[in-house]
N, CA, C and O atoms as a Tripos MOL2 file, in Angstrom:
@<TRIPOS>MOLECULE
protein
  252   251    63     0     0
PROTEIN
NO_CHARGES

@<TRIPOS>ATOM
      1 N          82.8010   65.4680   72.2300 N.3       1 UNK1
      2 CA         81.9380   66.6930   72.9700 C.3       1 UNK1
      3 C          81.5070   67.2230   73.8480 C.2       1 UNK1
      4 O          80.7270   67.0430   74.7840 O.2       1 UNK1
      5 N          82.3050   68.1390   73.3100 N.am      2 UNK2
      6 CA         82.1130   69.7330   75.0380 C.3       2 UNK2
      7 C          80.9670   69.7450   75.7190 C.2       2 UNK2
      8 O          80.3630   70.6730   75.1800 O.2       2 UNK2
      9 N          80.5010   69.4570   76.2810 N.am      3 UNK3
     10 CA         79.8300   70.7210   77.2240 C.3       3 UNK3
     11 C          80.0380   71.6620   77.0090 C.2       3 UNK3
     12 O          81.2150   71.9110   76.7500 O.2       3 UNK3
     13 N          78.6680   73.1910   76.9660 N.am      4 UNK4
     14 CA         78.8750   74.2860   77.4490 C.3       4 UNK4
     15 C          79.1420   74.3070   79.1400 C.2       4 UNK4
     16 O          80.0680   75.1040   79.2960 O.2       4 UNK4
     17 N          78.7980   73.8640   80.2390 N.am      5 UNK5
     18 CA         78.9680   72.9350   80.4610 C.3       5 UNK5
     19 C          79.5760   73.4270   81.6820 C.2       5 UNK5
     20 O          79.5320   74.2740   82.5740 O.2       5 UNK5
     21 N          80.5210   71.8030   80.9280 N.am      6 UNK6
     22 CA         81.4890   71.7270   81.5510 C.3       6 UNK6
     23 C          83.1020   72.7050   81.4690 C.2       6 UNK6
     24 O          84.1530   72.7400   82.1100 O.2       6 UNK6
     25 N          82.6710   73.2090   80.6060 N.am      7 UNK7
     26 CA         83.3100   74.4290   80.1600 C.3       7 UNK7
     27 C          83.5590   75.2540   80.8900 C.2       7 UNK7
     28 O          84.6660   75.7370   81.1330 O.2       7 UNK7
     29 N          81.7010   75.7300   81.6960 N.am      8 UNK8
     30 CA         81.6310   77.2510   82.2150 C.3       8 UNK8
     31 C          81.7960   76.6920   83.9200 C.2       8 UNK8
     32 O          81.1280   77.3240   84.7390 O.2       8 UNK8
     33 N          82.7260   75.4530   84.4810 N.am      9 UNK9
     34 CA         82.4690   74.5690   85.2980 C.3       9 UNK9
     35 C          83.9540   75.1050   85.5110 C.2       9 UNK9
     36 O          83.8750   76.1500   86.1580 O.2       9 UNK9
     37 N          85.1550   74.8200   85.2440 N.am     10 UNK10
     38 CA         86.3010   74.8960   84.8100 C.3      10 UNK10
     39 C          86.7340   76.2790   84.4620 C.2      10 UNK10
     40 O          87.9170   76.5770   84.6280 O.2      10 UNK10
     41 N          85.9780   77.0560   84.0450 N.am     11 UNK11
     42 CA         87.0660   78.6330   84.2120 C.3      11 UNK11
     43 C          85.9460   79.0670   84.9180 C.2      11 UNK11
     44 O          85.4180   80.0450   84.3900 O.2      11 UNK11
     45 N          85.2070   78.5220   86.3070 N.am     12 UNK12
     46 CA         84.9810   79.0920   87.2980 C.3      12 UNK12
     47 C          85.3250   78.5980   88.2490 C.2      12 UNK12
     48 O          84.9770   79.3280   89.1770 O.2      12 UNK12
     49 N          86.2330   77.0670   88.8890 N.am     13 UNK13
     50 CA         86.6210   76.7470   89.0770 C.3      13 UNK13
     51 C          87.8980   77.6630   89.0910 C.2      13 UNK13
     52 O          88.2210   78.2760   90.1080 O.2      13 UNK13
     53 N          88.7510   77.7430   87.6810 N.am     14 UNK14
     54 CA         90.2950   78.2920   88.2040 C.3      14 UNK14
     55 C          89.8900   79.7630   88.2600 C.2      14 UNK14
     56 O          90.8210   80.4500   87.8390 O.2      14 UNK14
     57 N          88.9800   80.3930   88.5800 N.am     15 UNK15
     58 CA         88.4250   81.6190   88.9310 C.3      15 UNK15
     59 C          88.7040   81.7140   89.9420 C.2      15 UNK15
     60 O          89.5750   82.4430   90.4180 O.2      15 UNK15
     61 N          87.3640   80.3120   90.9480 N.am     16 UNK16
     62 CA         87.4700   80.6330   92.4110 C.3      16 UNK16
     63 C          89.3180   79.8810   93.1230 C.2      16 UNK16
     64 O          89.8750   80.4050   94.0880 O.2      16 UNK16
     65 N          89.8320   78.8200   92.4670 N.am     17 UNK17
     66 CA         91.4400   78.8090   93.1410 C.3      17 UNK17
     67 C          92.4230   79.3440   92.3370 C.2      17 UNK17
     68 O          93.5580   79.3440   92.8140 O.2      17 UNK17
     69 N          92.2210   79.9270   90.9230 N.am     18 UNK18
     70 CA         93.3710   80.3810   90.8390 C.3      18 UNK18
     71 C          93.9860   78.9130   89.9610 C.2      18 UNK18
     72 O          94.9640   79.1030   89.2390 O.2      18 UNK18
     73 N          93.5690   77.8920   90.0180 N.am     19 UNK19
     74 CA         94.3150   76.9920   89.1620 C.3      19 UNK19
     75 C          93.1590   75.8300   88.7370 C.2      19 UNK19
     76 O          92.1300   75.5540   89.3530 O.2      19 UNK19
     77 N          93.5180   75.4160   87.8530 N.am     20 UNK20
     78 CA         93.1860   74.6940   86.3600 C.3      20 UNK20
     79 C          93.8010   73.4180   85.9130 C.2      20 UNK20
     80 O          94.9300   73.7350   85.5390 O.2      20 UNK20
     81 N          93.6780   72.4380   85.7940 N.am     21 UNK21
     82 CA         94.4790   71.4060   84.8700 C.3      21 UNK21
     83 C          93.3480   70.9630   83.7270 C.2      21 UNK21
     84 O          92.1200   70.8840   83.6930 O.2      21 UNK21
     85 N          94.3840   70.7350   82.8700 N.am     22 UNK22
     86 CA         93.0070   70.4940   81.3130 C.3      22 UNK22
     87 C          94.0740   69.4870   80.7280 C.2      22 UNK22
     88 O          95.2610   69.7890   80.8470 O.2      22 UNK22
     89 N          93.7350   68.3580   80.1290 N.am     23 UNK23
     90 CA         94.2660   67.7940   79.3780 C.3      23 UNK23
     91 C          94.5490   68.2090   78.6030 C.2      23 UNK23
     92 O          93.8460   69.0510   78.0440 O.2      23 UNK23
     93 N          96.1630   67.7050   77.9840 N.am     24 UNK24
     94 CA         96.8530   68.0810   76.5600 C.3      24 UNK24
     95 C          96.0050   67.8260   75.3510 C.2      24 UNK24
     96 O          96.0190   68.7130   74.4980 O.2      24 UNK24
     97 N          95.3610   66.8990   75.1600 N.am     25 UNK25
     98 CA         94.6350   66.7130   74.0780 C.3      25 UNK25
     99 C          93.3380   67.2380   73.3820 C.2      25 UNK25
    100 O          92.8970   67.0430   72.2490 O.2      25 UNK25
    101 N          92.5760   68.4380   75.1180 N.am     26 UNK26
    102 CA         91.8620   68.7730   75.0540 C.3      26 UNK26
    103 C          92.0860   70.2430   74.6700 C.2      26 UNK26
    104 O          92.4080   71.0860   75.5070 O.2      26 UNK26
    105 N          91.8910   70.5300   73.2910 N.am     27 UNK27
    106 CA         92.4000   71.8680   72.5160 C.3      27 UNK27
    107 C          90.8490   72.5270   72.7650 C.2      27 UNK27
    108 O          91.1250   73.7200   72.6400 O.2      27 UNK27
    109 N          90.1280   72.5040   72.9010 N.am     28 UNK28
    110 CA         88.7180   73.1620   73.3700 C.3      28 UNK28
    111 C          88.9290   73.2430   74.4200 C.2      28 UNK28
    112 O          89.4100   74.3560   74.6320 O.2      28 UNK28
    113 N          88.8720   72.8400   75.0380 N.am     29 UNK29
    114 CA         88.6480   73.8540   76.6780 C.3      29 UNK29
    115 C          89.5780   74.4530   76.5290 C.2      29 UNK29
    116 O          89.3060   75.5900   76.9130 O.2      29 UNK29
    117 N          90.8620   74.4020   76.0950 N.am     30 UNK30
    118 CA         91.9830   75.3420   76.3560 C.3      30 UNK30
    119 C          91.8200   76.5260   76.0450 C.2      30 UNK30
    120 O          91.7630   77.5550   76.7180 O.2      30 UNK30
    121 N          91.7180   76.2400   74.5550 N.am     31 UNK31
    122 CA         91.3440   77.9330   73.8550 C.3      31 UNK31
    123 C          89.8520   78.8790   74.2940 C.2      31 UNK31
    124 O          89.7480   80.1000   74.1840 O.2      31 UNK31
    125 N          88.8150   77.9560   74.7890 N.am     32 UNK32
    126 CA         88.1520   78.4330   75.3110 C.3      32 UNK32
    127 C          88.5320   79.1070   76.5170 C.2      32 UNK32
    128 O          88.2700   80.2910   76.7310 O.2      32 UNK32
    129 N          89.2050   78.2890   77.3770 N.am     33 UNK33
    130 CA         90.0530   79.2140   78.7000 C.3      33 UNK33
    131 C          90.5010   81.1470   77.9000 C.2      33 UNK33
    132 O          90.2140   82.3010   77.5830 O.2      33 UNK33
    133 N          91.3830   80.0300   78.0330 N.am     34 UNK34
    134 CA         92.6200   81.2250   77.1550 C.3      34 UNK34
    135 C          91.3100   82.8080   76.9330 C.2      34 UNK34
    136 O          91.0400   83.8250   77.5730 O.2      34 UNK34
    137 N          90.6830   81.9190   75.1910 N.am     35 UNK35
    138 CA         89.3830   83.3510   75.3330 C.3      35 UNK35
    139 C          88.3590   84.3810   76.4520 C.2      35 UNK35
    140 O          87.8690   85.5090   76.5270 O.2      35 UNK35
    141 N          88.4600   83.0920   77.2030 N.am     36 UNK36
    142 CA         87.1580   83.5070   78.5140 C.3      36 UNK36
    143 C          88.8150   84.6730   79.5760 C.2      36 UNK36
    144 O          88.4030   85.5710   80.3100 O.2      36 UNK36
    145 N          89.7660   84.5540   79.5250 N.am     37 UNK37
    146 CA         90.2000   84.8560   80.5160 C.3      37 UNK37
    147 C          90.5810   86.3650   80.2520 C.2      37 UNK37
    148 O          90.5040   87.3170   81.0280 O.2      37 UNK37
    149 N          91.0720   86.3160   78.7590 N.am     38 UNK38
    150 CA         91.6360   87.2290   77.3770 C.3      38 UNK38
    151 C          90.6850   88.1880   77.6730 C.2      38 UNK38
    152 O          90.9760   89.3560   77.9310 O.2      38 UNK38
    153 N          89.1220   87.5760   77.6370 N.am     39 UNK39
    154 CA         88.2070   88.5730   77.4730 C.3      39 UNK39
    155 C          87.4020   89.5420   79.1610 C.2      39 UNK39
    156 O          86.5680   90.4220   79.3730 O.2      39 UNK39
    157 N          88.3160   88.6610   79.9590 N.am     40 UNK40
    158 CA         88.3040   89.2200   81.8680 C.3      40 UNK40
    159 C          89.5510   90.7540   81.5960 C.2      40 UNK40
    160 O          89.6780   91.6570   82.4220 O.2      40 UNK40
    161 N          89.9950   90.7060   80.8190 N.am     41 UNK41
    162 CA         91.6670   90.8560   81.6270 C.3      41 UNK41
    163 C          92.1440   90.1510   82.1500 C.2      41 UNK41
    164 O          92.8280   90.7260   82.9970 O.2      41 UNK41
    165 N          92.2910   88.7300   82.2380 N.am     42 UNK42
    166 CA         93.5860   88.3230   83.9130 C.3      42 UNK42
    167 C          94.2350   87.8900   82.4680 C.2      42 UNK42
    168 O          93.9310   87.8180   81.2780 O.2      42 UNK42
    169 N          95.1820   87.6820   83.2400 N.am     43 UNK43
    170 CA         96.5910   87.2480   83.8070 C.3      43 UNK43
    171 C          97.0140   85.8220   83.9920 C.2      43 UNK43
    172 O          96.9140   85.2740   85.0900 O.2      43 UNK43
    173 N          97.4860   85.2140   82.9300 N.am     44 UNK44
    174 CA         97.9920   84.0350   83.4600 C.3      44 UNK44
    175 C          99.3980   83.6490   83.1040 C.2      44 UNK44
    176 O         100.3910   84.3380   82.8720 O.2      44 UNK44
    177 N          99.2260   82.5240   83.1220 N.am     45 UNK45
    178 CA        100.5740   81.3840   83.2250 C.3      45 UNK45
    179 C         100.0380   79.8100   82.6850 C.2      45 UNK45
    180 O          99.2900   79.1190   83.3770 O.2      45 UNK45
    181 N         100.6080   79.3360   81.1990 N.am     46 UNK46
    182 CA        100.3550   78.1130   81.4250 C.3      46 UNK46
    183 C         102.3740   77.5020   81.4250 C.2      46 UNK46
    184 O         103.4410   77.9530   81.0090 O.2      46 UNK46
    185 N         101.7160   75.8360   82.4270 N.am     47 UNK47
    186 CA        102.7940   75.1570   82.6190 C.3      47 UNK47
    187 C         102.3270   73.5630   81.8540 C.2      47 UNK47
    188 O         101.2230   73.1600   81.4880 O.2      47 UNK47
    189 N         103.6800   72.9220   81.8160 N.am     48 UNK48
    190 CA        103.1530   71.8070   81.4540 C.3      48 UNK48
    191 C         103.3960   70.4120   82.2020 C.2      48 UNK48
    192 O         104.2820   69.6150   81.8950 O.2      48 UNK48
    193 N         102.6500   70.2810   83.0290 N.am     49 UNK49
    194 CA        102.7540   69.2390   83.6200 C.3      49 UNK49
    195 C         102.3280   67.1770   84.1690 C.2      49 UNK49
    196 O         101.3120   66.6220   84.5870 O.2      49 UNK49
    197 N         102.9890   66.9520   84.0160 N.am     50 UNK50
    198 CA        102.6330   65.8740   83.8870 C.3      50 UNK50
    199 C         103.8010   64.4150   83.2620 C.2      50 UNK50
    200 O         104.6500   64.6280   82.3960 O.2      50 UNK50
    201 N         103.6320   63.2710   83.7890 N.am     51 UNK51
    202 CA        105.3270   62.7060   82.4940 C.3      51 UNK51
    203 C         104.4990   62.0010   81.5740 C.2      51 UNK51
    204 O         104.5350   62.1120   80.3490 O.2      51 UNK51
    205 N         103.5590   61.0810   82.4200 N.am     52 UNK52
    206 CA        102.6520   59.8490   81.4320 C.3      52 UNK52
    207 C         101.4090   60.8750   80.0830 C.2      52 UNK52
    208 O         101.0370   60.8130   78.9110 O.2      52 UNK52
    209 N         101.1850   61.9340   81.6690 N.am     53 UNK53
    210 CA        100.0090   61.7670   81.0580 C.3      53 UNK53
    211 C          99.2090   63.4590   80.9720 C.2      53 UNK53
    212 O          98.5890   64.0570   81.8520 O.2      53 UNK53
    213 N          99.3890   63.6890   80.1830 N.am     54 UNK54
    214 CA        100.1400   64.9720   79.9900 C.3      54 UNK54
    215 C          99.1130   66.9510   80.3420 C.2      54 UNK54
    216 O          98.1760   67.3780   79.6670 O.2      54 UNK54
    217 N          99.4770   67.3420   81.0050 N.am     55 UNK55
    218 CA         97.8740   68.8330   81.1880 C.3      55 UNK55
    219 C          98.3630   69.5540   80.9280 C.2      55 UNK55
    220 O          99.4980   69.3410   80.5020 O.2      55 UNK55
    221 N          97.7810   71.1230   81.0100 N.am     56 UNK56
    222 CA         98.0400   71.9410   80.7790 C.3      56 UNK56
    223 C          97.1560   72.8790   82.2420 C.2      56 UNK56
    224 O          96.0410   73.0030   82.7490 O.2      56 UNK56
    225 N          98.6090   73.3630   82.4000 N.am     57 UNK57
    226 CA         98.8660   74.0330   83.9810 C.3      57 UNK57
    227 C          97.7910   75.1210   83.9210 C.2      57 UNK57
    228 O          98.4900   75.9120   83.2880 O.2      57 UNK57
    229 N          96.1660   76.0530   84.1510 N.am     58 UNK58
    230 CA         97.0980   77.2690   84.0890 C.3      58 UNK58
    231 C          97.0450   77.7420   85.1320 C.2      58 UNK58
    232 O          97.1330   77.1400   86.2020 O.2      58 UNK58
    233 N          96.8580   79.1660   84.9270 N.am     59 UNK59
    234 CA         97.8490   79.1810   87.2620 C.3      59 UNK59
    235 C          97.4570   80.9440   86.7350 C.2      59 UNK59
    236 O          97.8730   81.5350   85.7380 O.2      59 UNK59
    237 N          96.5960   81.4010   87.7340 N.am     60 UNK60
    238 CA         96.4050   82.6270   87.6160 C.3      60 UNK60
    239 C          97.6420   83.0680   87.7090 C.2      60 UNK60
    240 O          98.7200   82.5120   87.4980 O.2      60 UNK60
    241 N          97.2590   84.5200   88.1750 N.am     61 UNK61
    242 CA         98.7480   85.5240   88.1280 C.3      61 UNK61
    243 C          98.0520   87.0290   89.0620 C.2      61 UNK61
    244 O          97.4520   88.0840   88.8580 O.2      61 UNK61
    245 N          98.6710   86.1670   90.2120 N.am     62 UNK62
    246 CA         98.6960   87.1060   91.0600 C.3      62 UNK62
    247 C          98.4630   88.8600   90.8160 C.2      62 UNK62
    248 O          99.4930   89.4990   90.6020 O.2      62 UNK62
    249 N          97.1520   89.6160   90.8480 N.am     63 UNK63
    250 CA         97.3230   90.6500   90.7720 C.3      63 UNK63
    251 C          97.4630   91.6610   91.6430 C.2      63 UNK63
    252 O          97.6610   92.8050   91.2350 O.2      63 UNK63
@<TRIPOS>BOND
     1     1     2 1
     2     2     3 1
     3     3     4 2
     4     3     5 am
     5     5     6 1
     6     6     7 1
     7     7     8 2
     8     7     9 am
     9     9    10 1
    10    10    11 1
    11    11    12 2
    12    11    13 am
    13    13    14 1
    14    14    15 1
    15    15    16 2
    16    15    17 am
    17    17    18 1
    18    18    19 1
    19    19    20 2
    20    19    21 am
    21    21    22 1
    22    22    23 1
    23    23    24 2
    24    23    25 am
    25    25    26 1
    26    26    27 1
    27    27    28 2
    28    27    29 am
    29    29    30 1
    30    30    31 1
    31    31    32 2
    32    31    33 am
    33    33    34 1
    34    34    35 1
    35    35    36 2
    36    35    37 am
    37    37    38 1
    38    38    39 1
    39    39    40 2
    40    39    41 am
    41    41    42 1
    42    42    43 1
    43    43    44 2
    44    43    45 am
    45    45    46 1
    46    46    47 1
    47    47    48 2
    48    47    49 am
    49    49    50 1
    50    50    51 1
    51    51    52 2
    52    51    53 am
    53    53    54 1
    54    54    55 1
    55    55    56 2
    56    55    57 am
    57    57    58 1
    58    58    59 1
    59    59    60 2
    60    59    61 am
    61    61    62 1
    62    62    63 1
    63    63    64 2
    64    63    65 am
    65    65    66 1
    66    66    67 1
    67    67    68 2
    68    67    69 am
    69    69    70 1
    70    70    71 1
    71    71    72 2
    72    71    73 am
    73    73    74 1
    74    74    75 1
    75    75    76 2
    76    75    77 am
    77    77    78 1
    78    78    79 1
    79    79    80 2
    80    79    81 am
    81    81    82 1
    82    82    83 1
    83    83    84 2
    84    83    85 am
    85    85    86 1
    86    86    87 1
    87    87    88 2
    88    87    89 am
    89    89    90 1
    90    90    91 1
    91    91    92 2
    92    91    93 am
    93    93    94 1
    94    94    95 1
    95    95    96 2
    96    95    97 am
    97    97    98 1
    98    98    99 1
    99    99   100 2
   100    99   101 am
   101   101   102 1
   102   102   103 1
   103   103   104 2
   104   103   105 am
   105   105   106 1
   106   106   107 1
   107   107   108 2
   108   107   109 am
   109   109   110 1
   110   110   111 1
   111   111   112 2
   112   111   113 am
   113   113   114 1
   114   114   115 1
   115   115   116 2
   116   115   117 am
   117   117   118 1
   118   118   119 1
   119   119   120 2
   120   119   121 am
   121   121   122 1
   122   122   123 1
   123   123   124 2
   124   123   125 am
   125   125   126 1
   126   126   127 1
   127   127   128 2
   128   127   129 am
   129   129   130 1
   130   130   131 1
   131   131   132 2
   132   131   133 am
   133   133   134 1
   134   134   135 1
   135   135   136 2
   136   135   137 am
   137   137   138 1
   138   138   139 1
   139   139   140 2
   140   139   141 am
   141   141   142 1
   142   142   143 1
   143   143   144 2
   144   143   145 am
   145   145   146 1
   146   146   147 1
   147   147   148 2
   148   147   149 am
   149   149   150 1
   150   150   151 1
   151   151   152 2
   152   151   153 am
   153   153   154 1
   154   154   155 1
   155   155   156 2
   156   155   157 am
   157   157   158 1
   158   158   159 1
   159   159   160 2
   160   159   161 am
   161   161   162 1
   162   162   163 1
   163   163   164 2
   164   163   165 am
   165   165   166 1
   166   166   167 1
   167   167   168 2
   168   167   169 am
   169   169   170 1
   170   170   171 1
   171   171   172 2
   172   171   173 am
   173   173   174 1
   174   174   175 1
   175   175   176 2
   176   175   177 am
   177   177   178 1
   178   178   179 1
   179   179   180 2
   180   179   181 am
   181   181   182 1
   182   182   183 1
   183   183   184 2
   184   183   185 am
   185   185   186 1
   186   186   187 1
   187   187   188 2
   188   187   189 am
   189   189   190 1
   190   190   191 1
   191   191   192 2
   192   191   193 am
   193   193   194 1
   194   194   195 1
   195   195   196 2
   196   195   197 am
   197   197   198 1
   198   198   199 1
   199   199   200 2
   200   199   201 am
   201   201   202 1
   202   202   203 1
   203   203   204 2
   204   203   205 am
   205   205   206 1
   206   206   207 1
   207   207   208 2
   208   207   209 am
   209   209   210 1
   210   210   211 1
   211   211   212 2
   212   211   213 am
   213   213   214 1
   214   214   215 1
   215   215   216 2
   216   215   217 am
   217   217   218 1
   218   218   219 1
   219   219   220 2
   220   219   221 am
   221   221   222 1
   222   222   223 1
   223   223   224 2
   224   223   225 am
   225   225   226 1
   226   226   227 1
   227   227   228 2
   228   227   229 am
   229   229   230 1
   230   230   231 1
   231   231   232 2
   232   231   233 am
   233   233   234 1
   234   234   235 1
   235   235   236 2
   236   235   237 am
   237   237   238 1
   238   238   239 1
   239   239   240 2
   240   239   241 am
   241   241   242 1
   242   242   243 1
   243   243   244 2
   244   243   245 am
   245   245   246 1
   246   246   247 1
   247   247   248 2
   248   247   249 am
   249   249   250 1
   250   250   251 1
   251   251   252 2
@<TRIPOS>SUBSTRUCTURE
     1 UNK1         2 RESIDUE 1 A UNK
     2 UNK2         6 RESIDUE 1 A UNK
     3 UNK3        10 RESIDUE 1 A UNK
     4 UNK4        14 RESIDUE 1 A UNK
     5 UNK5        18 RESIDUE 1 A UNK
     6 UNK6        22 RESIDUE 1 A UNK
     7 UNK7        26 RESIDUE 1 A UNK
     8 UNK8        30 RESIDUE 1 A UNK
     9 UNK9        34 RESIDUE 1 A UNK
    10 UNK10       38 RESIDUE 1 A UNK
    11 UNK11       42 RESIDUE 1 A UNK
    12 UNK12       46 RESIDUE 1 A UNK
    13 UNK13       50 RESIDUE 1 A UNK
    14 UNK14       54 RESIDUE 1 A UNK
    15 UNK15       58 RESIDUE 1 A UNK
    16 UNK16       62 RESIDUE 1 A UNK
    17 UNK17       66 RESIDUE 1 A UNK
    18 UNK18       70 RESIDUE 1 A UNK
    19 UNK19       74 RESIDUE 1 A UNK
    20 UNK20       78 RESIDUE 1 A UNK
    21 UNK21       82 RESIDUE 1 A UNK
    22 UNK22       86 RESIDUE 1 A UNK
    23 UNK23       90 RESIDUE 1 A UNK
    24 UNK24       94 RESIDUE 1 A UNK
    25 UNK25       98 RESIDUE 1 A UNK
    26 UNK26      102 RESIDUE 1 A UNK
    27 UNK27      106 RESIDUE 1 A UNK
    28 UNK28      110 RESIDUE 1 A UNK
    29 UNK29      114 RESIDUE 1 A UNK
    30 UNK30      118 RESIDUE 1 A UNK
    31 UNK31      122 RESIDUE 1 A UNK
    32 UNK32      126 RESIDUE 1 A UNK
    33 UNK33      130 RESIDUE 1 A UNK
    34 UNK34      134 RESIDUE 1 A UNK
    35 UNK35      138 RESIDUE 1 A UNK
    36 UNK36      142 RESIDUE 1 A UNK
    37 UNK37      146 RESIDUE 1 A UNK
    38 UNK38      150 RESIDUE 1 A UNK
    39 UNK39      154 RESIDUE 1 A UNK
    40 UNK40      158 RESIDUE 1 A UNK
    41 UNK41      162 RESIDUE 1 A UNK
    42 UNK42      166 RESIDUE 1 A UNK
    43 UNK43      170 RESIDUE 1 A UNK
    44 UNK44      174 RESIDUE 1 A UNK
    45 UNK45      178 RESIDUE 1 A UNK
    46 UNK46      182 RESIDUE 1 A UNK
    47 UNK47      186 RESIDUE 1 A UNK
    48 UNK48      190 RESIDUE 1 A UNK
    49 UNK49      194 RESIDUE 1 A UNK
    50 UNK50      198 RESIDUE 1 A UNK
    51 UNK51      202 RESIDUE 1 A UNK
    52 UNK52      206 RESIDUE 1 A UNK
    53 UNK53      210 RESIDUE 1 A UNK
    54 UNK54      214 RESIDUE 1 A UNK
    55 UNK55      218 RESIDUE 1 A UNK
    56 UNK56      222 RESIDUE 1 A UNK
    57 UNK57      226 RESIDUE 1 A UNK
    58 UNK58      230 RESIDUE 1 A UNK
    59 UNK59      234 RESIDUE 1 A UNK
    60 UNK60      238 RESIDUE 1 A UNK
    61 UNK61      242 RESIDUE 1 A UNK
    62 UNK62      246 RESIDUE 1 A UNK
    63 UNK63      250 RESIDUE 1 A UNK
């Protein structure tokens, strides 16, 4: 089970660096990040990365 701290750190990291990767199987974190981004009216792209250990990479669109 994810903790709120892990989710908050991930979101802050994404806002600072403009990019974060999330394990493909971690649906809780993906849903939370997407909800938080929508709530902040931030536009983003999702990319699937990795051959063996697949990850979803969120990239903030530059405005």
